[in-house]
N, C-alpha and C positions, 0 to 999 in steps of 0.2 A: 383729673381730680378724683380722689378717693372721697370716701362719707367723712373721714376724720376733719378734713380739709374743708371741706363744705359745712359740717356742722359749726364750725369755728366764723364761716362766714355768714352764716343763715342768720343770727341776728341783727349783723351789720346791713345785712339786704333790707330788711324790714324798718330799718331807721333811715335809709337811703345814703349810708355813708362809705358803700363799696366804691371803689375805683371802676369804671368802666369795664376795664378787662377783666377783672376781679368777677363782675357781674356778670359777663358772657360766661365765664368759665362754670360758674355756680349754674347758670341757667343750663349749658348743657349737661352739668350732671343731673340735675334734678328733673330733665326729660327721662332719664334712663331710672332712677332710684325713687322707687315707691316711698321709703322709710324716710328719706331726707324731705321728700315733698310733703307729708305728714307734718313733720317736725316744721318746716316752713309755715304751713298753716296755722300750728298750735303758736310758732312765735307772733304770726300777724293777729292772731287773735287776744294775746296778751297784751302786745302794742296800741290796737284797737280800745281795750278796755283801761288800760293806762292814759290813753289820749281823752276818753270819755271822763274821767275822774279830773281830768287836768281842767276840762269845760265845765264841770257842775257848779263852779262857785269861786267865791275869792278865798285865794289860799293866805296862809300865815306867811309872813315874811320870810320866816325858816325855811318854808317849803321851797322856795325859788332857790334859796343859797345852796339848800340840799341839791338840786339838780345840778348848778353852776358847778359845786365841789366835787361832785360825782363825776361829770364832764371832764372836770382838768384832771383826776386820779385816772381816767381810763385814755384818757387821750395820748399818753406815752405807750399804753398797751398799742393802741391804735396805729401809732408810729412803728414800734416794733414788728408788727404784721404786716405792714406794707414794705417796711425794709427788708424785712424776709422773705418775701413774694418777689421782690426787685433782685436781692442778692441771687435767689433760685434760679432766675430769668437769665440773669448775665452768668451764673456758672453754667448753665446749660450751653449758653451760648459760645463760652469758650471751650467747652469740653466738645462741642460739635466741629470747633474751628481746627483743635487738637488732634481731633482724630481725622479730620479733612487733612491737615498737616503732614500726619503722618502715611496716612494712604498715598499723597500725592509724590511725599519722598520715598517711598516704596517703590512706585512704579517708577521714578524717574531712574531709580537704583538698578532696578530690575530691568530697565530696557538700555543701561548704560554697561550693565556686565557682558560685554561679548567678548568673544577670545582673544587675547592679545593678537597684533600682527607682528609676524618675527620680522626681526631687523633686516635690511638688505644686506645680502651675503657679498661680499668681495670677488672676484672674478676667479675661476678655480685655477687659473694661470698662476694670479697672486699668490695664493694658498700655498702650490705648488713649488713655487719658487722658493717661497720662504722655507719648505718641510726640506726640501734639497740644500738650499744654501747652510743649514741646521748639519745636515749630513756631513756635508763637503767640508766644515769648520771641525766636525769630530771626527773625521778621515774616515768615514764612513763610504762604502761604494752607494750610490744610488742609480735608479734608474727613472726614464722620464716616463710619466704616466701616458694613458693613449689622449686623454685631452691635452696635453701638452703637444704630444708628437702631431696631435690634428691642427693645433693653432699655429702649429710651427714658430715655437717659443725657442728662443736660443739661451741658454744661460750662460753668465760671464762670471766663474767663480774663480 
């Protein structure tokens, strides 16, 4: 969490309106940031002052309506902030899953890219028989190769 995000959450922390996970993130940031700790103490002091003013005496009826109206106006903003936090968490999860999927796909493809195995070759005698047959049909002379002689193949043309 950076200072900008922390400054948005500090006022909510003084009123107890933070989600538990937001509070943990804020506490982690405050442990390492002196300027945000100072801002938190200032907000707490303001909150205590406002609370003491509420306790001093009877309030006019409009005063209660003011706070109720203010809370109603601020509630949509609080929902938006919470929705943004949830959206960013989901987006981070989707991004992590996509990176993992790409890495696994790459590794699987990398492992499966082996040189192709050549197709089995027919016996040399069969190949030579075909060549000699073609030469005989064209009226050309042909000679038996050493392999054909070794295997004692006889050709009927």
